[in-house]
C-alpha positions in Angstrom: 97.3 75.6 21.8 94.8 75.3 24.5 91.9 75.7 21.9 93.2 72.8 19.9 93.3 70.7 22.9 89.7 71.6 23.8 88.5 70.8 20.3 90.3 67.4 20.3 88.8 66.6 23.7 85.3 67.5 22.4 85.8 65.2 19.4 87.0 62.5 21.7 83.9 62.8 23.8 81.4 63.1 20.9 82.7 60.1 19.0 81.8 57.5 21.6 78.4 59.1 22.1 77.6 59.0 18.4 78.7 55.4 18.2 76.6 54.5 21.2 73.6 56.2 19.6 74.1 54.3 16.4 74.4 51.0 18.2 71.2 51.8 20.2 69.3 52.7 17.1 70.4 49.4 15.5 69.3 47.4 18.4 65.9 49.2 18.4 65.4 48.4 14.8 66.2 44.7 15.4 63.8 44.6 18.3 61.0 46.3 16.3 61.5 43.8 13.4 61.5 40.9 15.8 58.3 42.2 17.3 56.6 42.8 14.0 57.4 39.3 12.6 55.5 37.4 15.3 52.5 39.7 14.9 52.3 38.8 11.3 52.6 35.1 12.1 49.8 35.4 14.6 47.4 37.2 12.2 47.7 34.5 9.5 46.0 31.7 11.6 43.3 34.1 12.7 42.5 34.8 9.0 42.4 31.1 8.3 40.0 30.5 11.2 37.8 33.3 10.1 37.7 31.7 6.6 36.7 28.3 8.2 33.9 29.9 10.2 32.5 31.6 7.1 32.7 28.3 5.2 30.9 26.4 8.0 28.2 29.1 8.1 27.6 28.7 4.4 27.4 24.9 4.7 24.9 25.2 7.6 22.8 27.6 5.6 22.8 25.2 2.6 21.9 22.2 4.8 19.1 24.2 6.4 17.7 25.0 3.0 17.8 21.3 2.1 16.0 20.4 5.3 13.3 23.0 4.7 12.8 21.6 1.2 12.5 18.0 2.4 10.2 19.1 5.2 7.9 20.8 2.7 7.9 17.7 0.6 7.1 15.5 3.6 4.2 17.8 4.6 2.8 17.7 1.1 3.1 13.9 1.1 1.3 13.7 4.5 -1.5 15.9 3.2 -1.8 13.7 0.1 -1.9 10.6 2.2 -4.4 12.1 4.5 -6.6 12.9 1.5 -6.3 9.4 0.2 -7.3 7.9 3.5 -10.3 10.3 3.7 -11.4 9.5 0.2 -11.1 5.7 0.8 -13.0 5.8 4.1 -15.7 7.9 2.5 -16.1 5.5 -0.3 -16.2 2.5 2.0 -18.9 4.1 4.2 -20.9 5.0 1.1 -20.7 1.3 0.0 -21.7 0.1 3.4 -24.8 2.4 3.5 -26.0 1.4 0.0 -28.3 -1.5 -0.9 -27.1 -4.9 0.4 -28.0 -6.5 -2.9 -25.5 -4.3 -4.7 -22.7 -4.6 -2.1 -22.9 -8.2 -1.0 -19.9 -10.3 -2.1 -20.5 -12.9 -4.8 -20.5 -16.2 -2.9 -18.6 -19.2 -4.2 -20.7 -21.9 -5.8 -20.4 -24.1 -2.7 -21.5 -21.3 -0.4 -18.2 -21.5 1.4 -14.9 -19.7 1.2 -12.4 -22.2 0.1 -8.8 -22.5 1.3 -7.6 -21.4 -2.2 -9.5 -18.2 -1.9 -8.5 -17.0 1.6 -5.3 -18.1 3.3 -5.6 -19.1 6.9 -4.4 -16.8 9.6 -0.8 -17.6 10.7 -0.4 -18.5 14.3 0.5 -15.5 16.4 -0.5 -16.2 20.0 -4.3 -16.3 20.6 -5.2 -13.0 19.0 -7.5 -14.5 16.3 -10.0 -17.3 16.9 -11.0 -19.6 14.1 -13.6 -18.1 11.7 -17.1 -19.5 11.6 -17.9 -20.8 8.1 -21.1 -20.1 6.3 -23.8 -22.7 6.4 -23.9 -25.4 3.7 -27.0 -26.8 2.0 -27.8 -29.1 4.9 -28.3 -26.1 7.2 -25.2 -26.7 9.3 -21.7 -25.2 9.1 -18.4 -27.0 8.9 -18.3 -27.4 12.7 -21.7 -29.1 12.7 -23.5 -26.1 14.3 -27.0 -25.4 13.2 -27.1 -22.5 10.7 -29.1 -20.0 12.9 -26.8 -20.4 15.8 -23.7 -20.1 13.6 -25.2 -16.9 12.1 -25.7 -15.4 15.6 -22.2 -16.2 16.6 -20.9 -14.8 13.4 -22.8 -11.6 14.0 -21.3 -11.3 17.5 -17.8 -11.7 16.1 -18.3 -9.4 13.2 -20.6 -6.3 13.1 -23.9 -5.2 14.4 -26.9 -5.1 12.0 -27.2 -2.2 9.6 -30.1 -0.8 11.6 -28.0 -0.1 14.6 -25.3 2.4 13.7 -22.4 3.3 15.9 -23.1 5.4 19.0 -21.6 8.8 19.5 -19.0 7.4 21.8 -18.0 4.7 19.3 -17.8 7.2 16.5 -15.7 9.6 18.5 -13.3 6.8 19.5 -13.1 5.6 15.9 -12.5 9.1 14.5 -9.7 9.7 17.0 -7.9 6.6 15.7 -8.6 7.5 12.1 -7.2 11.1 12.7 -3.9 9.5 13.9 -3.8 7.4 10.8 -4.2 10.5 8.6 -1.4 12.2 10.4 0.9 9.2 9.5 1.2 8.4 13.2 0.8 4.7 12.4 1.9 3.0 15.7 -0.4 5.3 17.6 -3.3 4.7 15.2 -2.9 0.9 15.4 -3.0 1.1 19.2 -6.1 3.4 19.1 -7.9 1.1 16.7 -7.1 -1.9 18.9 -8.4 -0.1 21.9 -11.6 0.7 19.9 -12.0 -3.0 19.2 -11.5 -3.9 22.8 -14.1 -1.3 24.0 -16.6 -1.9 21.2 -16.2 -5.5 19.9 -19.7 -5.6 18.4 -19.6 -2.2 16.9 -20.7 -1.7 13.3 -17.2 -0.1 12.8 -15.3 -3.1 14.2 -14.4 -4.5 10.8 -13.3 -1.0 9.5 -11.1 -0.7 12.6 -9.5 -4.1 11.7 -9.0 -3.0 8.1 -7.2 0.2 9.1 -5.0 -1.7 11.5 -3.9 -3.8 8.6 -3.6 -0.7 6.3 -1.4 1.1 8.8 1.0 -1.8 8.8 0.9 -2.0 5.0 1.6 1.6 4.4 4.5 1.3 6.9 5.8 -1.6 4.8 5.5 -4.0 7.8 4.2 -6.7 5.5 4.2 -9.7 7.8 2.1 -7.8 10.4 -0.2 -6.4 7.7 -0.7 -9.9 6.2 -1.7 -11.2 9.7 -4.2 -8.4 10.2 -5.8 -8.6 6.7 -6.3 -12.4 7.2 -7.8 -11.6 10.7 -10.3 -9.4 9.0 -11.1 -12.0 6.4 -11.9 -14.7 8.9 -13.5 -12.5 11.7 -15.7 -10.5 9.4 -16.6 -12.6 6.3 -19.5 -10.3 5.5 -17.5 -7.1 5.7 -17.6 -4.7 2.9 -13.8 -4.4 3.5 -13.3 -8.0 2.5 -12.6 -7.5 -1.2 -9.8 -4.9 -0.5 -8.4 -7.1 2.2 -8.2 -10.1 -0.1 -6.5 -7.9 -2.8 -3.9 -6.6 -0.3 -3.1 -10.2 0.7 -2.2 -10.8 -2.9 -0.2 -7.6 -3.0 1.8 -8.5 0.1 2.8 -11.9 -1.4 3.8 -10.0 -4.5 6.0 -7.7 -2.5 7.5 -10.6 -0.6 8.2 -12.3 -4.0 6.0 -15.3 -3.0 4.8 -15.6 -6.6 2.7 -18.8 -6.3 0.9 -17.5 -3.2 0.4 -14.1 -4.9 -1.0 -15.6 -8.0 -3.4 -17.8 -6.0 -4.6 -14.9 -3.9 -5.1 -12.5 -6.8 -6.9 -15.1 -8.9 -9.3 -15.6 -6.0 -10.2 -11.9 -6.1 -10.8 -12.1 -9.9 -13.0 -15.2 -9.5 -14.9 -14.0 -6.4 -15.6 -10.4 -7.6 -15.6 -10.5 -11.4 -15.9 -7.1 -13.0 -15.3 -5.2 -9.8 -12.7 -2.5 -9.1 -10.6 -5.0 -7.0 -10.8 -7.6 -9.8 -9.4 -5.1 -12.3 -6.5 -4.3 -9.9 -5.8 -7.9 -9.3 -5.8 -8.7 -13.0 -3.4 -5.8 -13.6 -1.0 -7.2 -11.0 -1.4 -10.7 -12.5 -0.5 -9.4 -15.9 2.6 -7.7 -14.5 3.7 -11.0 -13.0 3.2 -12.7 -16.3 5.2 -10.1 -18.2 8.1 -10.3 -15.7 8.1 -14.1 -15.9 6.5 -14.8 -12.5 
């Protein structure tokens, strides 16, 4: 009897313990599940962020490749432009050193440059003085000055005689400005050429410096400034070997500005003044283009 009571007591004690254990295990499972679920939720945004980072890195790499390609193209363009400037300057100097009889511009029948041939310089402060006109048949220029005196003044405002070449200091200053131009540093080149003109106003290279100032503006598509500087060359240096190209560019600028009447007048002046020359051929081609397009 006693044994039965003991077994019953043991069962009574074990049953609550077993139930407690089961409840405890159930609670642990729920806690574990609750812990795992937030962890999975936290991992998902991290994976998304990693994907974004990888995507951005790929985009940055693509853009860097594009920049490298464009930079290479720009460098090649600069080298090409530098070569063009070098070749043009070399040709100009070769022309200047050749025989005067072969390089002198063909003068108009009246011995003067007419208004239809060369536009006057637009007003822009006091940067450009009025040009001295060639002497007429009576031996005086348009201002009534005797021809020899006018020639001397014209020489002072243009270039030195061909016998007196530029000094080493002049050449070094000119070359420094020209190097800036070849590097496409246009604003710096313009400033350097103007400084050259200030330091050496009577230099044999003064007209070339004026031409490259205009060219720097032209290449930079600053057409109004370029037009002013080309016209300054035309009136300051009427005997310059750069004159034909300056007159041609005046026509080109009016063309770019869609000033058709002025463009046609300037280009026709080149054809009439320099028949059969390189600039005349270029002017004729542009005139033909204007005709084909109804201008």
